N, C-alpha and C positions, 0 to 999 in steps of 0.2 A: 795664576795657578791657584791662589787662595780662594778667589771668588768661585772658580770652577769646583773646588772641593766642597765649599759651603753649599753651592747649588746642588751638588751630588748628594750630600747628606740630607738635605731637605727633600729632594726628589725621592731618595731611597726610603725615607720615613713615610712619605705619602703612598708610595707603591706598596709598602708593607701593609699599611692599613687597608688598601683596596684589595690586596691579595687575600688577607684574612677574611674579609667580607665574602669574597668569591668562594673560598674554601668552605666556609661554614654554611652559606646559604644557597650557592648555585652549582657547585661542582658535581653534585649527584644527579642533577636534572639532565634530561635528554634534549634540551633546547640548545643544541650545539652551535647553531648560527648566532643565537643571542649571546651565548657564553663567549664565543670568539670575539664578537663585537665589544662585549664588556671588557675583556682582557686587553684588547687593542686600545680602546678608548681610555681606560684607566691608566694604562702605561703612558699614553700621550699626555693625559691630564697631569700625571705625576711629574713629568718633565716640565710642565708649564706652571704648576702651582707656585714654585719658588719665585717666579717673576710677577705673580699677581701682587697687588698692593692694596687690599681692602682695608678700610679703617672704619670701625663702627662709630666713633665719635671724633672726627678729624679736627674739631675745633676745641676739644676739651683738653685742658692741661692736666696731666696726671702726675706732675712732679718734674724736677730737673735731673740732669745727669751730672755727676761729678767725675771728672777724669782723674783716676787714681793711679799714681805711679807705685811700683814696688819700691821697697825701701832703698834710700840712698844712704850708704854707710860711710861715715866720715871718721878717719883715723888720724892719729898724730904720727904715724910711721912715715919716715922720710924715704923709705925704699920704694923705688919705682917699679911698678908691676903693671903689665898690660895683659889682660886675659880676655878671651872671647868664648861664648858658649853658643851652641846652635839652638835656634828657636824651635821649640817642640812642634809648633804648628808648621814650621817650614819642613821639618822631618816628615810629618804626616803628608804634607803637600807633595814632597818628593816621592814618597812611597806610593801615594795615590796616582801621581803622574806616571810612575814606573809601571803600575798595574794597567793603566790605560794604554800605554805603549805596548806592553806585553800582549794584552788581549786584542789590541788592534792588529798586531803582527800575526796573532793566531787567526784572526778573521781573514787577513790577506793570504795567509798560508792555505786556509781552507778553500778560498777562491781559486788559488793556483792549482790545488789538487784537482778540483773539478775541471778546470781548463785543460790540465794535462791528460785527464781521462778522456775528455772530448777529443783532444788532438790525437791521441794514440788509438782511439776507437774508430769505427767506421759508421757513417751515417746511413740510415735506412728508412724509407718511407713505409709506414704500416697503417693502413686505413686512414690516411690523411694526417697521421701524426709522425713527427720526426723522432726516430729512435737512435740512440748511440749504443752500438754493440761493442762491448769491451771484453777483454780476457781477464780483467781484474776480478778477484774474488770478492765482489761487493754485493750488498743487498740492493735490489732494484730501488731506484729513486728518481724523482723528477726535480728539475731546476729550471725555472721559467718555462719555456715551451718545449724543453727536451726531456725525453724519458731515457734513462740509462739502465740497460739490462745486460746480462752476460749472454754468451753464445748458447750456453746450456738452457737458459730460460727461454730463449727464442724458439727452441724446439720443444718446449714443454707444453703440455695440453692446458696448463693453467695460464698461458700467456694472455688470453683474452681478459681474464679477471684482473690480472696484474696491470695490464694497460688501462683497463677501466678505472682501477683504483688511482693510478697516477694521472689519468685524464681529469679526474675529479679535483686533484690538487692543482693542476694547471688551470682548469676552468674557473676555479675560485681564487686564483692569484695568491696561493699560500706562500709562495717564495718571497713575495714582498713582505708578508707578515714576519717571516723568519729573519729577513735582513734587518727590518726595523727592530725586532726583538734582540737581535745580535748587538745592535748599536746600544740598546738599553743596557745590556749586560756589560758592554765595554766600559761604559761610564759609571755603572753601579756594580762593578766586578766584585767588590768586597761584601756586597749585600746578598746573603743566601736567598732571600725572598725574590730577588730579581731573577735568579736562576730557576727557582721554583715556578715563577710566573711564566718564564719561557717554556718550561716543561709542560705546564698546563695548556699553553697555547698550541704546542705541537700535538698534544693529545686531542684537542678539539679538531685539529686538522685531520687526524687519523679517524676520529669518530665520524666526521663528515664524509670522508672518502669511503669508509666502510659502509655507511648508510647508502651512498650512491650505488655501490656495487650490489648490495643486497636488494636495493630497489629495482635492479635490472632482472631480478628473478633468481639470483644465486641462492643455493641452499646454505643455511648458516653453518652447519657442521662441515660441509665441503670447503667453504671459504675459510673457516678457521684452520682446517688442515693445511691449506695453501699458505696461510700466514706462518704456521709453524715450520713449514718446509723452507721458507725464504729467509728466516732469521738465523739459522744455523748452517754452517759456521761462518757465514758471510760477514765481511767488514762493513760498517756503516759510516757515513759522513755526517758530521754534526750539523752542517749548514744546509741540510736537505730534508725533504720529506721522504722517509724511507721505511722499510719494514723492520723497524728497530725492535729488539726484544725487550728493551727497557720499559716500554709501555704496553707490551703485548697483553699482559694480564688484564689491564684496565680495558683494553679494546674488546677482549673476549667477554668481559663482564657486561660492558655496555651493549653488546649485541644480544645478550640474553635478557637484558633488562627491558621491562615493559616501558612504553612511552610515558613520560610524566603527564599527569593530569592537566587539563586546560586551566584549572584553578591555580596550579603552581606557577603559571605564567604571570599571575598577578604580582608575584614578588618583584618582578622586573619593573612594574609600574610603581610600586611602593619605593623601590630603590632610587628612582629619579630624584624625588625631593631629598632623600637621605644623602645621595651623592652631592647634590647642590649644597646642602648644609655642611657636609664634610669639606667641600672645597672652600667654602667661606671660613669655616673653623680653622682648617689647616693653614689657609692663607694668612688669616689674622694672627694665628699663633706663630707662624714662621716669621712673618715680616714685622711683628710688633712685640710679642711677648718673648719669643725665643731668643731675642737679642740679649736678654739678661743671662740666659742659660749658657750662651756661647761666648761670653766675654773673652775667654782666653783663646777663642778661635777667630771669629770674624772681626771683632772690634780691634783686637791687637794687630791683626794683619792690615786692616784698612787704615788704621791711624798711624801708629808709630811702631815699626818693627825693629826696635833697637836691640842689639846684642848686649850681653853683659860685658861691661868694660870696667877696668880698674885703672885709675890714674893717680899720679902723684902731683899735687899742686900745692904751692905755698907751704911746703913742709908737712903736708898732710895727705893721706891716701883716701880717695873717694871712690866708692863703688856704686854703679847704677845698674838697675835691672829693668827689664822690659815693662812697659806700662800695662795696666789693665783698666777696664771701665766698669764703674758701678753706678747704680742709681742712687741719687741722694734721697735720704729719708725726708729731708725738708723740702717742701714744695715752694717754689717761687714763680708765680705766674708771669712775671716779667721776663723770665728767662725761657729757654727752649724746653719743650716737653718731649717725652719719650716717643710720642707719635710722629713728631716732625724732625727729630734729630737725624742727620745724615753722617756728619763727620765731626768728631770732637777736636778741641784745640790741640795744636802740635807745638813742640818746643825742641830746642837742641839740648839733649840730655848731657852732652859733653860740656857745654858751656855752663849748664846748671850745676853739674858736678864740680867744675873748677871754681865756681863762685862760693862754694860752701867752705867756711873756715871753722876749724875747731876752736872754741873759745879758750883763751889763755887761762881764764879763771877756772874753767872746768878741768883743764890739763893739770894745773897746780894742785887742785883739790882731789884729783883722781876720779872725777865724776864721769859717768856714762849715762846715756838716756836716749829717748826717742821723742821726736816732735812731729805732729801732723799739721802741716800748714795748708790752709784752704784759701784759695784765691779766685776771684771772679774775673774772667777774661772778657773784656768788652768786644764790641764788633770790630774795633780797629786793632785788636790783639793786645791792647794795653791792660794792665792790671788796675782795676778800679777799687777793689776791696780785698783786704787780706785779714785773716783771723787765725788764731791758733785753735785748731779743733781738739787737740789733745797734746799734753806735754808731760814728760816725766820730771822735768826740772826747768824752771824759768830761766836758768842760766843759758840754756840753749836757744831760747826763743828768738832773740834778736838776730843771731847768726843765721838761723833757718829762714826767718822772715826776709832778711836782707837779700839772701841768695835768691829766693823766689821772686821778689820784687824786681831784681836786676835782670831777670830772664825774659827774653822776648818770646811771645807766643803768636801763632797764627790762630784766628778765631774759629769757633765752631761754625758749621754750616748746616742749614736746614735742608729739607728735602728738595727745595727749589734752588739750592746752591747759594743762598743768601747768608751773609754773616750774621750770627746771633750770639747772645751772651751765653756763657756756660761756666760752671765751676770746675776748677782743678784742685785735687787734693794730693799733696806730696809728702809722704812719710820720710823723714830724715833721721837716721840713727847715728848717734855719736858713740864711738867705741874706741877705747884706748888700746893701742897695740901692746902685745906682750913685751915685757922688758927682757 
């Protein structure tokens, strides 16, 4: 679930970038087929970019990672307490999954709606095309090879133009576009640009169908009158190409607009290298640089998803929180670099917490403080180096170091799944309980 959410966030970011390019540079042009291709291609590309793994300098070490735990608080309170908190990322994952399920259910419901209309209607062959005649108060629409119209429209003099319009949708396989776009919005349901992207794609479908009808010799003003007659007060179905009033204004404007100049098509040629560069940039950014920005998302989930727990051990209370990952400022080319790291070291936080003892000398003198212990985890999971990165008082150093040294780790893994060295940094806070 966590990986799916991360993939969705990355895909949504890419789609947003591509949509903005379309809106600024291409949306006003009359190259409807090219715009349709752009929208479909960039939607597919957005879904694929998160799985790309480009590396500009795969053999260049850029520094090591330190696996940093949130503070372990050690108290002298003998009262036993056990608490748990819900991982914020897990909450996001649950909410995201709930949205996916909700919009998947919506998609299934829309399919059932169409099937019920088909089942309750009657089939009729009209000039070689299959029509579904229904008594439902719906706007005419097409779905795959079927055209759905009401009894009233069947006897309308505008029937030829309406069928010509829907034939254009069928002939250009627009239903497949809509289903694909629906799946995009299911997995990117929280991203408004995914919905705007789908709206633009549906607009391109209507522009293309309108162009086909007008190309058959229809008068623009007469055809626009037909459009107005079909949208009120009829109900429309979201999963279909229909005479929707939501984009009617844009359709009328496009009919009145002069064709874009042939020089305007050069923008599409210029966009090819731009898109290629964007794919490279987004892929590198997502797979290599963004890992730092999403420490509390991907790394926490992929490595150790520990809940906050409080234990009483050895007359003292220890509290541990979920780990985070940060990049070490100190580079060590003998350890793993950020370009190659796949999984950071793991340890049992419960055992680590139980091994921390509040120093008796600090208890007697009423001292409190915090110690940051840094340790290098070898390929076999054993600690080879330890050092105090920061300490409020040296009285706590031995207790903190001893606890870390006694803890077993699993090693870090590189992109090939091989064990490598990596640092872990563990903040331990010593705090006296209120009397």
